[in-house]
N, CA, C and O of each residue as an XYZ file, in Angstrom:
740
protein
N       0.826     -1.181      0.000
C       0.000      0.000      0.000
C       0.870      1.243      0.000
O       1.942      1.268      0.605
N       0.397      2.267     -0.682
C       1.104      3.539     -0.618
C       0.756      4.210      0.699
O      -0.213      3.842      1.362
N       1.575      5.220      1.077
C       1.294      5.944      2.317
C      -0.083      6.587      2.295
O      -0.724      6.701      3.340
N      -0.552      7.011      1.121
C      -1.850      7.672      1.014
C      -2.996      6.720      1.326
O      -4.079      7.164      1.705
N      -2.776      5.425      1.175
C      -3.846      4.455      1.411
C      -3.771      3.801      2.780
O      -4.649      3.014      3.134
N      -2.739      4.111      3.557
C      -2.603      3.509      4.865
C      -3.718      3.996      5.775
O      -4.045      5.183      5.760
N      -4.310      3.107      6.568
C      -5.329      3.543      7.516
C      -4.729      4.546      8.499
O      -3.548      4.455      8.833
N      -5.531      5.497      8.960
C      -5.061      6.514      9.869
C      -4.982      6.054     11.306
O      -4.288      6.687     12.103
N      -5.655      4.990     11.672
C      -5.665      4.531     13.052
C      -4.607      3.458     13.246
O      -4.515      2.538     12.434
N      -3.797      3.553     14.311
C      -2.718      2.587     14.508
C      -3.180      1.131     14.566
O      -2.433      0.233     14.175
N      -4.399      0.885     15.048
C      -4.882     -0.496     15.137
C      -5.103     -1.104     13.762
O      -5.164     -2.326     13.634
N      -5.223     -0.276     12.735
C      -5.477     -0.776     11.390
C      -4.225     -0.802     10.519
O      -4.254     -1.362      9.423
N      -3.147     -0.219     10.975
C      -1.920     -0.126     10.184
C      -1.362     -1.510      9.881
O      -1.211     -2.340     10.777
N      -1.063     -1.744      8.628
C      -0.424     -2.980      8.205
C      -1.341     -4.181      8.140
O      -0.884     -5.270      7.794
N      -2.594     -4.034      8.454
C      -3.533     -5.153      8.434
C      -4.448     -5.080      7.234
O      -4.261     -4.249      6.344
N      -5.434     -5.951      7.213
C      -6.396     -5.915      6.110
C      -7.240     -4.633      6.185
O      -7.332     -4.005      7.239
N      -7.837     -4.265      5.083
C      -8.700     -3.100      5.054
C     -10.014     -3.478      5.725
O     -10.644     -4.466      5.349
N     -10.424     -2.701      6.707
C     -11.638     -2.983      7.476
C     -12.758     -2.088      6.962
O     -12.651     -0.863      7.018
N     -13.829     -2.694      6.462
C     -14.889     -1.931      5.819
C     -16.224     -1.947      6.557
O     -17.206     -1.413      6.041
N     -16.290     -2.535      7.733
C     -17.575     -2.635      8.425
C     -17.671     -1.655      9.587
O     -17.845     -2.060     10.736
N     -17.558     -0.374      9.286
C     -17.623      0.633     10.340
C     -19.038      0.801     10.875
O     -19.239      1.547     11.833
N     -20.024      0.132     10.286
C     -21.347      0.105     10.887
C     -21.343     -0.799     12.113
O     -22.112     -0.578     13.048
N     -20.497     -1.803     12.116
C     -20.473     -2.775     13.208
C     -19.636     -2.284     14.383
O     -20.074     -2.354     15.531
N     -18.453     -1.796     14.107
C     -17.562     -1.334     15.166
C     -16.456     -0.500     14.556
O     -16.145     -0.622     13.371
N     -15.880      0.331     15.362
C     -14.754      1.151     14.927
C     -13.699      1.121     16.013
O     -14.012      0.883     17.180
N     -12.448      1.361     15.640
C     -11.434      1.443     16.690
C     -11.661      2.699     17.526
O     -12.201      3.692     17.038
N     -11.246      2.644     18.781
C     -11.368      3.801     19.658
C     -10.270      4.782     19.292
O      -9.098      4.414     19.209
N     -10.652      6.028     19.074
C      -9.687      7.080     18.781
C      -8.721      7.182     19.953
O      -9.134      7.099     21.109
N      -7.446      7.360     19.663
C      -6.442      7.395     20.729
C      -6.701      8.529     21.714
O      -6.387      8.389     22.897
N      -7.264      9.651     21.262
C      -7.590     10.755     22.173
C      -8.705     10.355     23.138
O      -8.689     10.739     24.308
N      -9.662      9.588     22.646
C     -10.745      9.114     23.507
C     -10.198      8.112     24.518
O     -10.539      8.168     25.699
N      -9.360      7.207     24.059
C      -8.769      6.215     24.959
C      -7.959      6.895     26.059
O      -8.016      6.485     27.218
N      -7.206      7.932     25.698
C      -6.415      8.662     26.702
C      -7.313      9.336     27.728
O      -7.017      9.315     28.923
N      -8.408      9.932     27.268
C      -9.334     10.603     28.193
C     -10.033      9.595     29.097
O     -10.349      9.910     30.245
N     -10.276      8.388     28.594
C     -10.989      7.370     29.377
C     -10.079      6.609     30.332
O     -10.542      6.106     31.356
N      -8.804      6.520     30.014
C      -7.885      5.667     30.769
C      -7.934      5.869     32.280
O      -7.980      4.876     33.006
N      -7.927      7.095     32.793
C      -7.994      7.238     34.257
C      -9.268      6.635     34.857
O      -9.262      6.189     36.005
N     -10.345      6.622     34.092
C     -11.618      6.106     34.606
C     -11.715      4.588     34.465
O     -12.625      3.962     35.008
N     -10.782      4.013     33.741
C     -10.728      2.558     33.622
C      -9.715      1.950     34.589
O      -9.733      0.746     34.846
N      -8.830      2.798     35.123
C      -7.767      2.276     35.983
C      -7.815      2.818     37.402
O      -7.755      2.043     38.357
N      -7.924      4.143     37.564
C      -7.836      4.747     38.894
C      -9.186      5.168     39.473
O      -9.422      5.003     40.670
N     -10.058      5.699     38.650
C     -11.353      6.213     39.096
C     -12.454      5.306     38.558
O     -13.264      5.716     37.727
N     -12.470      4.081     39.041
C     -13.287      3.018     38.464
C     -14.624      2.806     39.146
O     -15.337      1.861     38.811
N     -14.977      3.649     40.081
C     -16.220      3.456     40.826
C     -17.454      3.611     39.952
O     -17.409      4.215     38.880
N     -18.537      3.063     40.426
C     -19.817      3.160     39.733
C     -20.372      4.566     39.962
O     -20.582      4.962     41.108
N     -20.616      5.334     38.878
C     -21.103      6.706     39.065
C     -22.482      6.786     39.709
O     -22.884      7.853     40.174
N     -23.201      5.689     39.742
C     -24.529      5.677     40.372
C     -24.457      5.343     41.857
O     -25.466      5.409     42.558
N     -23.283      4.988     42.333
C     -23.121      4.607     43.742
C     -23.031      5.829     44.636
O     -22.560      6.888     44.222
N     -23.489      5.667     45.869
C     -23.439      6.743     46.844
C     -22.120      6.813     47.597
O     -21.865      7.799     48.289
N     -21.280      5.799     47.482
C     -20.033      5.786     48.241
C     -18.963      6.649     47.554
O     -19.124      7.038     46.397
N     -17.879      6.942     48.271
C     -16.853      7.852     47.734
C     -16.231      7.416     46.411
O     -15.816      8.266     45.623
N     -16.159      6.125     46.154
C     -15.559      5.687     44.889
C     -16.399      6.100     43.676
O     -15.888      6.141     42.557
N     -17.668      6.404     43.886
C     -18.517      6.818     42.779
C     -18.476      8.303     42.482
O     -18.941      8.721     41.422
N     -17.930      9.125     43.392
C     -17.968     10.586     43.242
C     -17.199     11.061     42.005
O     -17.735     11.840     41.217
N     -15.973     10.614     41.823
C     -15.167     11.032     40.670
C     -15.802     10.623     39.344
O     -15.947     11.456     38.449
N     -16.181      9.358     39.204
C     -16.852      8.942     37.969
C     -18.175      9.677     37.735
O     -18.515      9.988     36.593
N     -18.916      9.954     38.797
C     -20.182     10.680     38.653
C     -19.922     12.082     38.087
O     -20.639     12.535     37.194
N     -18.902     12.762     38.605
C     -18.551     14.096     38.120
C     -18.075     14.033     36.662
O     -18.457     14.871     35.845
N     -17.250     13.048     36.346
C     -16.751     12.902     34.967
C     -17.896     12.629     34.000
O     -17.915     13.158     32.889
N     -18.845     11.809     34.420
C     -20.000     11.497     33.587
C     -20.848     12.746     33.355
O     -21.315     12.985     32.242
N     -21.044     13.535     34.401
C     -21.816     14.776     34.265
C     -21.117     15.743     33.312
O     -21.773     16.403     32.506
N     -19.806     15.827     33.399
C     -19.051     16.704     32.492
C     -19.144     16.215     31.048
O     -19.324     17.014     30.130
N     -19.021     14.909     30.849
C     -19.124     14.352     29.495
C     -20.515     14.591     28.922
O     -20.660     14.940     27.750
N     -21.526     14.405     29.746
C     -22.909     14.630     29.306
C     -23.103     16.095     28.904
O     -23.739     16.379     27.889
N     -22.562     17.018     29.688
C     -22.672     18.448     29.378
C     -21.923     18.787     28.091
O     -22.395     19.606     27.302
N     -20.765     18.170     27.871
C     -19.995     18.424     26.646
C     -20.759     17.958     25.413
O     -20.823     18.677     24.416
N     -21.337     16.765     25.474
C     -22.098     16.242     24.341
C     -23.329     17.111     24.093
O     -23.655     17.424     22.948
N     -23.999     17.491     25.156
C     -25.189     18.337     25.023
C     -24.835     19.655     24.349
O     -25.537     20.090     23.435
N     -23.766     20.288     24.784
C     -23.349     21.553     24.178
C     -22.991     21.361     22.706
O     -23.284     22.219     21.873
N     -22.375     20.261     22.398
C     -21.967     19.984     21.021
C     -23.156     19.888     20.074
O     -23.073     20.327     18.926
N     -24.261     19.316     20.548
C     -25.411     19.102     19.652
C     -26.594     20.022     19.955
O     -27.662     19.872     19.361
N     -26.413     20.957     20.861
C     -27.482     21.900     21.158
C     -28.626     21.302     21.961
O     -29.787     21.654     21.755
N     -28.302     20.412     22.862
C     -29.317     19.768     23.712
C     -29.091     20.171     25.165
O     -28.133     20.877     25.484
N     -29.968     19.723     26.027
C     -29.788     19.890     27.467
C     -29.111     18.621     27.998
O     -29.346     17.522     27.496
N     -28.284     18.790     29.003
C     -27.551     17.642     29.556
C     -28.487     16.512     29.969
O     -28.148     15.341     29.801
N     -29.653     16.843     30.503
C     -30.611     15.820     30.936
C     -31.209     15.022     29.793
O     -31.831     13.985     30.023
N     -31.031     15.488     28.565
C     -31.543     14.774     27.396
C     -30.540     13.764     26.844
O     -30.879     12.990     25.949
N     -29.326     13.758     27.358
C     -28.275     12.884     26.850
C     -28.270     11.572     27.630
O     -28.183     11.567     28.858
N     -28.362     10.473     26.908
C     -28.325      9.143     27.506
C     -27.172      8.383     26.870
O     -27.110      8.242     25.649
N     -26.276      7.902     27.690
C     -25.176      7.082     27.198
C     -25.587      5.613     27.306
O     -26.163      5.196     28.310
N     -25.289      4.842     26.275
C     -25.569      3.409     26.287
C     -24.273      2.636     26.105
O     -23.252      3.193     25.702
N     -24.330      1.355     26.406
C     -23.147      0.515     26.292
C     -22.911     -0.017     24.891
O     -21.849     -0.572     24.612
N     -23.895      0.147     23.997
C     -23.742     -0.392     22.645
C     -24.827      0.167     21.736
O     -25.802      0.764     22.192
N     -24.635     -0.040     20.457
C     -25.665      0.335     19.491
C     -26.928     -0.482     19.685
O     -28.033      0.031     19.513
N     -26.774     -1.748     20.043
C     -27.949     -2.603     20.267
C     -28.774     -2.097     21.439
O     -30.004     -2.089     21.380
N     -28.102     -1.676     22.506
C     -28.818     -1.128     23.658
C     -29.524      0.173     23.274
O     -30.646      0.427     23.714
N     -28.862      0.998     22.450
C     -29.474      2.253     22.003
C     -30.699      1.977     21.131
O     -31.709      2.670     21.248
N     -30.617      0.969     20.257
C     -31.770      0.597     19.430
C     -32.951      0.204     20.307
O     -34.068      0.678     20.100
N     -32.706     -0.661     21.286
C     -33.771     -1.112     22.176
C     -34.382      0.065     22.923
O     -35.605      0.169     23.022
N     -33.553      0.939     23.443
C     -34.036      2.085     24.210
C     -34.900      2.996     23.338
O     -35.962      3.442     23.773
N     -34.452      3.275     22.112
C     -35.209      4.164     21.227
C     -36.547      3.537     20.819
O     -37.580      4.204     20.870
N     -36.534      2.282     20.420
C     -37.765      1.618     19.991
C     -38.757      1.482     21.140
O     -39.924      1.854     21.017
N     -38.281      0.953     22.240
C     -39.170      0.740     23.389
C     -39.683      2.081     23.916
O     -40.854      2.209     24.273
N     -38.811      3.060     23.960
C     -39.213      4.381     24.426
C     -40.294      5.001     23.565
O     -41.253      5.572     24.084
N     -40.145      4.894     22.239
C     -41.146      5.470     21.331
C     -42.492      4.776     21.487
O     -43.535      5.429     21.504
N     -42.467      3.465     21.600
C     -43.721      2.707     21.719
C     -44.412      3.018     23.043
O     -45.610      3.300     23.061
N     -43.681      2.971     24.136
C     -44.296      3.192     25.446
C     -44.728      4.652     25.609
O     -45.802      4.924     26.147
N     -43.904      5.581     25.153
C     -44.234      7.002     25.302
C     -45.404      7.428     24.416
O     -46.021      8.464     24.665
N     -45.711      6.644     23.392
C     -46.788      7.031     22.477
C     -48.140      7.066     23.180
O     -49.023      7.831     22.793
N     -48.305      6.236     24.216
C     -49.573      6.181     24.928
C     -50.682      5.506     24.137
O     -51.824      5.458     24.593
N     -50.368      4.994     22.977
C     -51.388      4.330     22.157
C     -51.574      2.897     22.641
O     -50.611      2.246     23.048
N     -52.815      2.403     22.598
C     -53.050      1.027     23.049
C     -52.424     -0.013     22.110
O     -52.008     -1.080     22.561
N     -52.357      0.289     20.824
C     -51.754     -0.637     19.845
C     -50.814      0.159     18.925
O     -51.107      0.331     17.742
N     -49.686      0.644     19.467
C     -48.778      1.432     18.641
C     -48.234      0.604     17.480
O     -48.066     -0.611     17.592
N     -47.963      1.273     16.373
C     -47.502      0.610     15.157
C     -46.069      1.043     14.862
O     -45.757      2.234     14.858
N     -45.212      0.075     14.619
C     -43.817      0.319     14.267
C     -43.577     -0.290     12.891
O     -44.029     -1.399     12.603
N     -42.868      0.439     12.052
C     -42.497     -0.068     10.731
C     -40.986     -0.213     10.694
O     -40.252      0.683     11.111
N     -40.531     -1.346     10.194
C     -39.104     -1.567     10.001
C     -38.917     -2.299      8.682
O     -39.852     -2.376      7.886
N     -37.751     -2.827      8.439
C     -37.498     -3.513      7.173
C     -36.787     -4.830      7.415
O     -36.137     -5.026      8.442
N     -36.919     -5.714      6.468
C     -36.425     -7.081      6.604
C     -34.902     -7.134      6.787
O     -34.391     -8.073      7.398
N     -34.175     -6.146      6.270
C     -32.716     -6.147      6.376
C     -32.211     -5.379      7.587
O     -31.010     -5.145      7.715
N     -33.110     -4.986      8.473
C     -32.705     -4.216      9.655
C     -31.833     -5.060     10.564
O     -31.857     -6.289     10.498
N     -31.071     -4.401     11.406
C     -30.173     -5.071     12.345
C     -30.983     -5.975     13.279
O     -32.101     -5.629     13.659
N     -30.426     -7.125     13.649
C     -31.140     -8.025     14.559
C     -31.570     -7.358     15.866
O     -32.599     -7.733     16.429
N     -30.819     -6.390     16.359
C     -31.222     -5.705     17.590
C     -32.561     -5.002     17.395
O     -33.376     -4.964     18.317
N     -32.795     -4.454     16.226
C     -34.058     -3.781     15.942
C     -35.161     -4.817     15.739
O     -36.240     -4.694     16.320
N     -34.900     -5.832     14.923
C     -35.926     -6.845     14.638
C     -36.346     -7.598     15.899
O     -37.535     -7.835     16.109
N     -35.388     -7.971     16.731
C     -35.727     -8.694     17.964
C     -36.470     -7.798     18.941
O     -37.378     -8.257     19.634
N     -36.097     -6.535     19.005
C     -36.820     -5.610     19.875
C     -38.248     -5.443     19.381
O     -39.180     -5.386     20.183
N     -38.425     -5.365     18.069
C     -39.783     -5.262     17.518
C     -40.614     -6.491     17.892
O     -41.787     -6.358     18.243
N     -40.027     -7.672     17.820
C     -40.750     -8.887     18.205
C     -41.142     -8.845     19.680
O     -42.249     -9.233     20.053
N     -40.217     -8.368     20.512
C     -40.512     -8.263     21.943
C     -41.604     -7.232     22.193
O     -42.442     -7.428     23.073
N     -41.611     -6.147     21.444
C     -42.656     -5.128     21.605
C     -44.028     -5.693     21.234
O     -45.038     -5.335     21.839
N     -44.052     -6.567     20.247
C     -45.320     -7.230     19.896
C     -45.804     -8.077     21.070
O     -46.958     -7.975     21.487
N     -44.901     -8.921     21.603
C     -45.268     -9.840     22.678
C     -45.598     -9.133     23.977
O     -46.590     -9.461     24.627
N     -44.780     -8.169     24.361
C     -44.870     -7.595     25.699
C     -45.711     -6.321     25.805
O     -46.217     -5.990     26.877
N     -45.854     -5.611     24.684
C     -46.539     -4.319     24.755
C     -47.672     -4.180     23.748
O     -48.248     -3.102     23.603
N     -47.991     -5.267     23.052
C     -49.104     -5.235     22.114
C     -48.880     -4.375     20.881
O     -49.835     -3.995     20.204
N     -47.638     -4.069     20.589
C     -47.345     -3.257     19.398
C     -47.634     -4.062     18.135
O     -47.493     -5.285     18.112
N     -48.034     -3.361     17.100
C     -48.154     -3.966     15.771
C     -46.895     -3.596     15.014
O     -46.485     -2.435     15.019
N     -46.278     -4.571     14.364
C     -45.030     -4.335     13.649
C     -45.208     -4.747     12.198
O     -45.672     -5.847     11.900
N     -44.833     -3.850     11.310
C     -44.816     -4.145      9.884
C     -43.360     -4.220      9.450
O     -42.596     -3.278      9.660
N     -42.972     -5.343      8.844
C     -41.610     -5.511      8.344
C     -41.670     -5.419      6.823
O     -42.223     -6.294      6.157
N     -41.100     -4.359      6.292
C     -41.165     -4.113      4.851
C     -40.088     -4.872      4.098
O     -38.991     -5.080      4.615
N     -40.402     -5.288      2.867
C     -39.369     -5.871      2.013
C     -38.485     -4.743      1.464
O     -38.828     -3.566      1.572
N     -37.365     -5.114      0.886
C     -36.503     -4.144      0.211
C     -36.322     -4.589     -1.236
O     -36.563     -5.747     -1.581
N     -35.900     -3.660     -2.065
C     -35.674     -4.016     -3.465
C     -34.283     -4.624     -3.632
O     -33.585     -4.852     -2.644
N     -33.879     -4.884     -4.859
C     -32.597     -5.523     -5.149
C     -31.391     -4.718     -4.705
O     -30.299     -5.266     -4.556
N     -31.576     -3.424     -4.493
C     -30.489     -2.575     -4.014
C     -30.510     -2.424     -2.499
O     -29.682     -1.708     -1.935
N     -31.448     -3.093     -1.837
C     -31.548     -2.997     -0.388
C     -32.327     -1.795      0.097
O     -32.291     -1.471      1.284
N     -33.035     -1.124     -0.810
C     -33.787      0.079     -0.438
C     -35.252     -0.249     -0.206
O     -35.837     -1.090     -0.890
N     -35.829      0.430      0.770
C     -37.264      0.342      0.979
C     -37.932      1.096     -0.162
O     -37.494      2.186     -0.532
N     -38.977      0.527     -0.712
C     -39.706      1.168     -1.803
C     -40.618      2.219     -1.178
O     -41.487      1.877     -0.376
N     -40.439      3.493     -1.531
C     -41.194      4.562     -0.872
C     -42.709      4.344     -0.884
O     -43.380      4.650      0.101
N     -43.249      3.828     -1.968
C     -44.694      3.597     -2.042
C     -45.138      2.529     -1.044
O     -46.229      2.617     -0.481
N     -44.298      1.530     -0.828
C     -44.604      0.479      0.144
C     -44.612      1.054      1.556
O     -45.473      0.725      2.371
N     -43.644      1.914      1.829
C     -43.604      2.568      3.134
C     -44.826      3.457      3.321
O     -45.459      3.424      4.377
N     -45.163      4.245      2.317
C     -46.318      5.143      2.418
C     -47.599      4.348      2.681
O     -48.443      4.769      3.472
N     -47.740      3.206      2.019
C     -48.943      2.387      2.193
C     -49.004      1.757      3.587
O     -50.089      1.452      4.082
N     -47.848      1.562      4.218
C     -47.815      0.924      5.542
C     -48.112      1.899      6.674
O     -48.478      1.472      7.770
N     -47.964      3.193      6.433
C     -48.202      4.181      7.483
C     -49.666      4.188      7.902
O     -50.564      4.147      7.061
N     -49.896      4.241      9.211
C     -51.258      4.334      9.744
C     -51.301      5.458     10.772
O     -50.274      6.039     11.121
N     -52.485      5.746     11.240
C     -52.675      6.746     12.284
C     -51.914      6.353     13.555
O     -51.508      7.224     14.324
N     -51.719      5.065     13.780
C     -51.049      4.584     14.980
C     -49.554      4.354     14.802
O     -48.895      3.866     15.720
N     -49.000      4.699     13.626
C     -47.558      4.526     13.420
C     -46.812      5.524     14.292
O     -46.984      6.735     14.156
N     -45.983      5.004     15.189
C     -45.231      5.861     16.096
C     -43.759      5.952     15.720
O     -43.055      6.852     16.178
N     -43.284      5.017     14.881
C     -41.870      5.008     14.541
C     -41.644      4.222     13.261
O     -42.262      3.180     13.041
N     -40.752      4.731     12.421
C     -40.247      3.989     11.273
C     -38.769      3.767     11.538
O     -37.984      4.715     11.538
N     -38.390      2.517     11.764
C     -36.998      2.160     12.052
C     -36.369      1.639     10.780
O     -36.676      0.537     10.326
N     -35.483      2.440     10.206
C     -34.897      2.074      8.911
C     -33.456      2.538      8.835
O     -33.120      3.384      8.006
N     -32.609      2.002      9.679
C     -31.212      2.428      9.687
C     -30.353      1.679      8.674
O     -29.220      2.082      8.413
N     -30.864      0.615      8.110
C     -30.065     -0.189      7.187
C     -30.489     -0.048      5.736
O     -30.024     -0.806      4.885
N     -31.344      0.889      5.440
C     -31.823      1.055      4.074
C     -30.794      1.784      3.240
O     -30.200      2.763      3.693
N     -30.584      1.321      2.047
C     -29.691      2.021      1.126
C     -30.436      3.219      0.559
O     -31.622      3.131      0.242
N     -29.762      4.291      0.439
C     -30.362      5.503     -0.126
C     -29.996      5.548     -1.605
O     -29.169      6.359     -2.022
N     -30.608      4.685     -2.384
C     -30.235      4.590     -3.791
C     -31.082      5.474     -4.688
O     -30.821      5.565     -5.887
N     -32.085      6.120     -4.132
C     -32.952      6.974     -4.941
C     -32.791      8.423     -4.510
O     -33.292      8.808     -3.454
N     -32.099      9.236     -5.308
C     -32.021     10.645     -4.923
C     -33.398     11.275     -4.997
O     -34.163     11.009     -5.924
N     -33.707     12.098     -4.035
C     -35.012     12.743     -3.991
C     -34.987     14.001     -4.839
O     -34.123     14.856     -4.642
N     -35.925     14.137     -5.789
C     -35.931     15.325     -6.634
C     -36.480     16.549     -5.904
O     -36.343     17.667     -6.400
N     -37.092     16.363     -4.752
C     -37.664     17.489     -4.022
C     -37.413     17.323     -2.530
O     -36.995     16.265     -2.061
N     -37.677     18.388     -1.809
C     -37.503     18.366     -0.375
C     -38.439     17.342      0.258
O     -39.588     17.228     -0.168
N     -37.983     16.597      1.257
C     -38.876     15.632      1.910
C     -40.067     16.333      2.559
O     -39.953     17.467      3.026
N     -41.198     15.655      2.582
C     -42.408     16.164      3.228
C     -42.704     15.314      4.452
O     -42.233     14.182      4.557
N     -43.486     15.860      5.380
C     -43.883     15.024      6.526
C     -44.646     13.801      6.032
O     -45.299     13.844      4.990
N     -44.557     12.712      6.789
C     -45.228     11.475      6.393
C     -46.743     11.644      6.397
O     -47.441     10.972      5.638
N     -47.251     12.520      7.231
C     -48.687     12.768      7.268
C     -48.919     14.212      7.713
O     -48.042     14.846      8.299
N     -50.100     14.708      7.428
C     -50.431     16.079      7.795
C     -50.588     16.172      9.295
O     -51.105     15.252      9.928
N     -50.141     17.286      9.872
C     -50.354     17.452     11.320
C     -51.837     17.516     11.650
O     -52.638     18.047     10.880
N     -52.190     16.962     12.813
C     -53.593     17.016     13.244
C     -53.943     18.407     13.718
O     -53.129     19.089     14.339
N     -55.160     18.822     13.420
C     -55.640     20.094     13.945
C     -56.086     19.892     15.379
O     -56.498     18.799     15.767
N     -56.002     20.931     16.144
C     -56.402     20.867     17.540
C     -57.845     20.415     17.651
O     -58.729     20.958     16.988
N     -58.080     19.417     18.493
C     -59.439     18.933     18.739
C     -59.885     17.836     17.807
O     -60.942     17.246     18.027
N     -59.109     17.533     16.758
C     -59.467     16.438     15.838
C     -58.628     15.214     16.155
O     -57.456     15.353     16.505
N     -59.190     14.024     16.044
C     -58.418     12.813     16.348
C     -57.407     12.537     15.257
O     -56.665     11.558     15.337
């Protein structure tokens, strides 16, 4: 390989080319350096009331505030998860439960990550959610007309993180449905 093609991360140098950054990525060395004290010296549980939790609790609050400032959110709106699968479960379950609907509807696609598909199955069993699993075309894209036909008044979430965006949109996206007027169901 030429120097221009060498991976920028030391963990990838001299090895095969790694193309599945959807699955995992190496930890940036700056992130690892910032985390190291909390993995070795300040290892207490930030949720604990004892002194070992004080340092990690403060570090967690600072990290939450930094992320919030970066994206224009409030610190209380930031939730850290241990994995993408945990984040998928939290988002799906949260949307279904927060909807307040007796039979919330979730739409996903057949090529979605197993964490999403399994969570959808659990939502059907445990929370009475209705789940529609859409097919994809030969390019792995959800067919827009199929998605439009699947939308219902009770659709609370469309989970489609694995869809290929193979169709450029000729116009600005529109809301999936018209907003309800006050007092109308």
